[in-house]
C-alpha positions as CSV (number, residue, x, y, z in Angstrom):
1,M,-105.0,-144.4,8.4
2,P,-108.8,-143.6,8.0
3,K,-109.6,-140.0,7.0
4,M,-112.6,-137.7,6.3
5,I,-112.6,-135.5,3.2
6,V,-115.1,-132.6,3.6
7,S,-116.6,-130.9,0.4
8,I,-119.3,-128.7,-0.5
9,D,-120.8,-128.4,-4.0
10,G,-118.1,-130.8,-5.2
11,V,-115.3,-128.6,-3.9
12,V,-113.0,-130.3,-1.3
13,I,-112.3,-127.7,1.5
14,K,-110.5,-129.9,4.1
15,E,-109.1,-133.4,4.8
16,V,-108.9,-134.7,8.5
17,Q,-106.8,-137.8,9.4
18,L,-108.6,-139.8,12.1
19,T,-105.9,-140.3,14.7
20,K,-107.7,-140.4,18.0
21,D,-110.2,-142.8,19.5
22,R,-112.8,-140.0,19.5
23,T,-113.0,-137.2,17.0
24,T,-115.8,-134.7,17.3
25,L,-117.6,-132.9,14.5
26,G,-119.7,-129.6,14.8
27,R,-119.9,-125.7,14.4
28,R,-118.1,-124.8,17.6
29,P,-114.4,-124.0,17.3
30,Y,-113.3,-126.7,19.9
31,N,-114.4,-129.6,17.7
32,D,-111.7,-131.6,16.0
33,I,-113.6,-131.1,12.6
34,V,-115.1,-127.7,12.6
35,I,-117.9,-127.0,10.0
36,D,-118.9,-123.3,10.4
37,N,-122.4,-123.4,9.0
38,L,-125.8,-122.8,10.7
39,A,-127.1,-126.2,9.5
40,V,-124.6,-127.8,11.6
41,S,-125.1,-128.1,15.4
42,G,-122.5,-126.9,17.9
43,E,-121.7,-130.6,18.7
44,H,-123.2,-132.5,15.8
45,A,-121.6,-136.0,15.7
46,V,-118.7,-138.0,17.0
47,L,-116.4,-140.5,15.2
48,Q,-115.3,-143.4,17.3
49,M,-112.4,-145.4,16.2
50,T,-111.7,-148.9,17.5
51,G,-108.7,-150.7,15.7
52,N,-109.5,-150.1,12.1
53,E,-113.2,-149.7,12.5
54,V,-114.8,-146.2,12.7
55,Y,-118.4,-145.6,14.1
56,L,-120.3,-142.4,13.4
57,E,-122.8,-141.3,16.1
58,D,-125.2,-138.4,15.8
59,L,-125.2,-136.4,19.0
60,N,-129.0,-135.4,18.9
61,S,-128.3,-132.8,16.2
62,T,-131.0,-130.4,15.1
63,N,-130.9,-131.4,11.4
64,G,-129.6,-134.9,11.7
65,T,-126.8,-136.9,10.2
66,Y,-127.1,-138.9,7.0
67,I,-124.9,-141.7,5.5
68,N,-125.4,-142.3,1.8
69,G,-128.8,-140.5,2.0
70,K,-130.2,-142.2,5.0
71,A,-130.6,-140.7,8.5
72,V,-128.6,-142.6,11.2
73,K,-128.1,-142.6,14.9
74,K,-125.1,-144.7,15.0
75,Q,-123.4,-146.8,12.3
76,L,-120.2,-148.4,11.3
77,L,-118.6,-146.4,8.4
78,Q,-117.5,-148.4,5.3
79,N,-114.8,-147.2,2.9
80,N,-116.1,-144.4,0.5
81,D,-119.3,-143.9,2.6
82,T,-120.6,-140.3,2.1
83,V,-121.7,-138.5,5.4
84,E,-124.2,-135.7,4.7
85,I,-124.6,-132.8,7.2
86,G,-126.5,-129.8,5.8
87,K,-125.1,-129.0,2.3
88,Y,-121.7,-130.5,3.3
89,K,-120.5,-133.9,2.1
90,I,-117.9,-135.8,4.1
91,K,-116.4,-138.8,2.4
92,F,-114.9,-141.5,4.6
93,V,-111.7,-143.0,3.2
94,N,-110.0,-146.0,5.0
95,E,-106.5,-146.4,3.8
96,A,-106.6,-150.1,4.4
97,A,-108.6,-150.3,1.1
98,G,-105.4,-149.4,-0.8
99,A,-104.2,-146.5,-2.9
100,T,-106.8,-146.8,-5.6
101,Y,-109.1,-144.1,-4.0
102,E,-106.2,-141.5,-3.8
103,K,-106.3,-141.6,-7.7
104,T,-110.0,-141.4,-7.9
105,M,-110.1,-138.5,-5.4
106,I,-107.7,-136.4,-7.3
107,M,-109.7,-137.0,-10.5
108,K,-113.0,-136.1,-8.8
109,A,-111.3,-132.8,-7.7
110,G,-111.0,-131.8,-11.5
111,A,-108.5,-134.0,-13.5
112,V,-109.5,-136.9,-15.6
113,P,-112.2,-139.5,-15.2
114,P,-111.2,-142.9,-13.6
115,V,-110.3,-145.5,-16.1
116,P,-112.4,-148.7,-15.8
117,P,-110.2,-151.8,-15.1
118,A,-111.5,-153.6,-18.2
119,A,-110.5,-150.7,-20.4
120,R,-107.2,-149.9,-18.7
121,P,-104.8,-151.3,-21.3
122,A,-106.2,-149.3,-24.1
123,A,-107.2,-146.2,-22.1
124,A,-103.8,-146.0,-20.1
125,P,-101.9,-143.7,-22.6
126,A,-104.7,-141.3,-22.7
127,A,-104.9,-141.2,-19.0
128,A,-101.2,-140.7,-18.6
129,A,-101.4,-137.8,-21.2
130,S,-104.0,-136.0,-19.0
131,D,-101.9,-136.5,-15.8
132,A,-99.1,-135.0,-17.6
133,E,-101.2,-132.2,-18.7
134,L,-102.2,-131.6,-15.2
135,A,-98.8,-131.6,-13.8
136,G,-97.7,-129.0,-16.6
137,V,-100.3,-126.4,-15.4
138,Q,-98.6,-124.1,-12.8
139,G,-99.7,-121.1,-11.0
140,A,-99.6,-119.0,-7.9
141,I,-101.3,-116.3,-5.8
142,K,-99.5,-113.3,-5.0
143,V,-100.7,-111.3,-1.9
144,L,-101.0,-107.6,-2.6
145,S,-102.3,-106.1,0.7
146,G,-102.2,-106.7,4.5
147,A,-99.5,-108.3,6.7
148,A,-98.4,-110.9,4.1
149,A,-98.2,-108.4,1.2
150,G,-95.5,-109.6,-1.4
151,R,-95.9,-113.4,-0.5
152,E,-96.3,-115.6,-3.2
153,V,-98.3,-119.0,-2.6
154,P,-97.7,-121.5,-5.3
155,L,-100.8,-123.6,-6.3
156,V,-99.2,-127.0,-6.1
157,K,-102.3,-128.9,-4.8
158,V,-105.5,-130.0,-6.9
159,V,-107.4,-127.8,-4.6
160,T,-106.1,-124.7,-2.6
161,T,-108.4,-123.0,-0.2
162,I,-107.8,-119.3,0.7
163,G,-109.5,-116.9,3.1
164,K,-110.6,-117.0,6.6
165,P,-113.0,-119.8,7.8
166,G,-116.3,-118.3,9.0
167,V,-115.7,-115.0,7.2
168,A,-114.9,-115.8,3.6
169,V,-113.3,-119.0,2.0
170,A,-112.7,-119.5,-1.7
171,A,-111.2,-122.7,-3.3
172,I,-108.9,-122.5,-6.3
173,T,-109.0,-125.9,-8.3
174,K,-106.3,-127.1,-10.7
175,R,-107.7,-128.3,-14.1
176,P,-105.9,-129.8,-17.0
177,H,-106.0,-126.4,-18.9
178,G,-105.8,-124.0,-16.1
179,F,-107.4,-123.1,-12.8
180,V,-110.9,-122.1,-11.5
181,V,-112.1,-120.3,-8.4
182,A,-115.3,-120.7,-6.5
183,H,-116.8,-119.3,-3.3
184,V,-117.0,-122.1,-0.5
185,E,-118.2,-120.5,2.7
186,G,-118.7,-117.3,4.5
187,A,-121.2,-114.2,4.2
188,N,-118.5,-112.2,2.3
189,K,-118.3,-113.4,-1.3
190,P,-114.8,-113.0,-2.9
191,T,-114.5,-110.7,-5.9
192,L,-112.6,-111.3,-9.2
193,N,-111.7,-108.1,-10.9
194,G,-114.4,-106.4,-8.9
195,A,-117.2,-108.8,-9.8
196,P,-118.5,-111.2,-7.0
197,V,-117.6,-114.8,-7.2
198,S,-120.4,-117.4,-6.6
199,G,-120.4,-121.0,-5.9
200,E,-119.9,-121.7,-9.6
201,P,-116.4,-122.1,-10.8
202,I,-114.9,-119.3,-12.8
203,T,-111.7,-119.8,-15.0
204,L,-108.8,-117.7,-13.8
205,K,-106.5,-115.7,-16.3
206,N,-103.0,-114.5,-15.7
207,G,-103.1,-111.3,-13.9
208,D,-106.6,-111.5,-12.4
209,L,-107.2,-109.6,-9.2
210,L,-108.9,-111.5,-6.4
211,E,-110.3,-109.7,-3.2
212,L,-111.2,-112.1,-0.1
213,A,-111.9,-111.0,3.4
214,G,-110.3,-107.5,2.8
215,T,-107.1,-108.9,1.3
216,Q,-106.1,-108.2,-2.3
217,M,-104.4,-110.9,-4.3
218,Q,-103.2,-111.5,-7.9
219,F,-103.3,-114.8,-9.8
220,I,-100.2,-115.7,-11.8
221,Q,-100.1,-118.5,-14.3
222,H,-96.7,-119.7,-15.3
């Protein structure tokens, strides 16, 4: 099933499976894919699926829609095409192309570089070791204030987003030797131990205190 992977500054913030014939994308909350950013028009673009083919059409947006760096009005999407809207990059993935991309996507999110097919026999043991390293890194976020106080959220995915869309969103990314946090969107920047977190990833340490959209959380590494 085709899907769209939305990222900003290299941090994945959402994945959307394309299940309908018509999927809308824009800033307004009624869109199927909502990107709350002023560079995105209220109704920016539409994805039309016919069988296994997906067409992207720009809906006369203010800032335009780009595929692989070129402005488009309507175009058939190919596997791994990158749609650019403002600062956001949306990668189109068609599952019909096989599972190879899944591995690449996880690696792009902070694991290990892909192994070229030619070098695979020699490089496989090293890649396996890195995967094992990634699996061995475990952490969680414990909520300290608000309605969910006391709740512990395990960080099992490569990228976990926390916060309120449109207010403040941060992403915690799993790396082979630990976790990093970065600000993704929203006017209110999260704080780490009282210092503001920017878009640059910052390494998290056991016991670090995060505050986001008025909610206090603690990072725990097992």
